[in-house]
C-alpha angles and dihedrals in degrees: 000000000000121000110253093212091055090048091053094049093052096072091046092054091048091051092048091051090047091054093044090053091061098034096057095058090044090051092048092047091048091051093049092046090051092050097043098038117133107271122209113271112245111235138170116248139187133190125242104243141169119246144132113297127197126188116198141161123231123207141156121256144150139240123245139181107256098213117042131170131201116212110219134163118251092215139031117268146108115304114210124228112275129219094206121110135185110288096027113135120240131192123215112258093358112065115080106226102171143001122211125195103207122227113254121271093005093150102034094104118082089226095059091046092051090051090049091050091049089050091054092050090049092049090050092052091047090052092051089051093049090050089055090048091052091050092048092046090048091053092048092049092051093049090048092050090052090048090050092054091047090050090051091053092047093046090053091058092042095246093128134029127255090251092060089048091051090049089054090049090049092049092052091050093048094047090050088052091051090050091055093046090051091052090049091052090048091054091049092050090050091051093050089052090054089050092051092048092049089052089059091053093052112102141170127319114317096037120135120278117261110247118203117206126199109271093205141028115252139079136302109262100181137001109211099174112037103157134054114277143132115276137190126227111283095023110151110244106164140356120222132187146154111258090201091063098073129157131175126239116207122187106212128183109258090243090058094040091058089069096049120095129187109268095034117144116253140174130212110223137181091023094136100277131088102242125059115248117233118239142159133220110257100174140008107198111235095224131060130213134209118253130178115229126221088264092055097254118139112233136185108235132187125202114233120191121214128194121207110242095194136050115292114252117256099197112058094020130210121226140179118308096003117161114248140155122240124209110197122189112228097174141002137171139174126243098013119169105237143161131195112283090233090067093065128079135164126254106182107314096333132089114234139176139183119247127200105237123168091338096308135097113250123194112232131184114218138182113234128205127176121004130194102184094262104051138015132216115241115213097176142347100061136065128216113275097022115136118238129190113248115213092350114207121249089251092066115106139160110299097007112147111246138168135201113270114240105231121213108245090218091060097055 
C-alpha cells in the first residue's frame, strides 16, 4: 500500500518545480536588464546668470607718432653729409639737422625775389594763425580740466553717473592732446618763417650756407639723404617726431567699425608687455578703403585711431610703427542674462539649447541678443538659474536622461 503522506507531497513538489522553472529565467532577465539598463549620459552644464557683459572687436594695428615733420630745403643747392642717424635726439631751434650750399645767383632775378617775399608774408600769416590756434586750444584745455575736476566732485557725491564722469575725463584728455598738436603746428610755422626769411638773405655765389635747425624737439625717425648731393626745393632730407606722442592705428572691417564710436574704451594687447594698455577711440575715419587679405579676399577696411589714456611703458618700450592688437568695446551693459555661447545652436532660423530638467534634456527655443564669442545675451526663453547643456554631444535628444558631469578639480 502507498503512503498517503508521500502521495500528498508529490503534487506540491511538482508545483514548486513548475514555479521555479519560470522564476529562474525571470530573475536572470531582471538581473541582465538591471545591469544593462540605459544609464544617464554625463554632460557639462552651466547656469543662466545675470552679470556684466562686454562686446568688443579685436584687430591688428600699429603704433605711430602723431606729429611728424619732414626736413626739406627751401631752395636748390648742395646738401652736405649729415652725421645724424635714426634715433638721435634733436632740440627745437638748437640741433643742426642739415646744411645747404645754395646754388649761385639764385635770387638775382626780380621774379625769384618776389616769390620769396610772398613766401615770407605767407609764413608770417600762417604763424599768426597758429598762435591763435594755440591760444584757443589752451583755453579749451583749461575749461575741460575744470569740468573734469567738477565732474569728479559730483561723481563722489553721486550727483552724476560714471559715464558722465568718464566723458569729462575723455574731454580733458582730448583737449590737452589738441593743445599739444596746436603747439607743434605753431613750432613748425615758426620754422617755416625762418626758412623763408633765410631764403631772402641768400645771394650770389660766395654767400653763407643755409643752416637748417630742428623745428621741434624729438628724435630722428628716418634719414633720407645721408650723403652729399644736389637737391631740389622740397626734397625730403630727414623725418623728425616726438616718440612720446604715440597713437595707435587699427584697421577694422567696415561692418565692425560701424559699431565703434569716438570715446569708446579700448585696450592695446600683444604689444610686447604682459598687461594691456588702456586707450580710447579718438577718431573713426569716415571713408573706408579696399584691402586684400592674406587669403586673397578683398575687404572694406576703416582706420580707427586710438589714444593712450595712461603713461606709456618704459620697459619694454613702444616705438613708431610697432605691431599691436587693439580690442575696442562696442557695447556693454550691467546685469545681463547670459549663457555660454557653446550652449546655443541653430535649428532652422531659430536659436535653441538643451536644458537639464528633472534629469532629462529638454529642447528650448531662445531669443539671443549680443554675443562676444564667450557668452550670449538671452532676451527670452530662459530664466535665471536654469541649467543648460554646454557643447551637448550628438547623442543628446529630447527627453534623453542626462546627468551633470563631475569635473576633475585638477583640470579646471
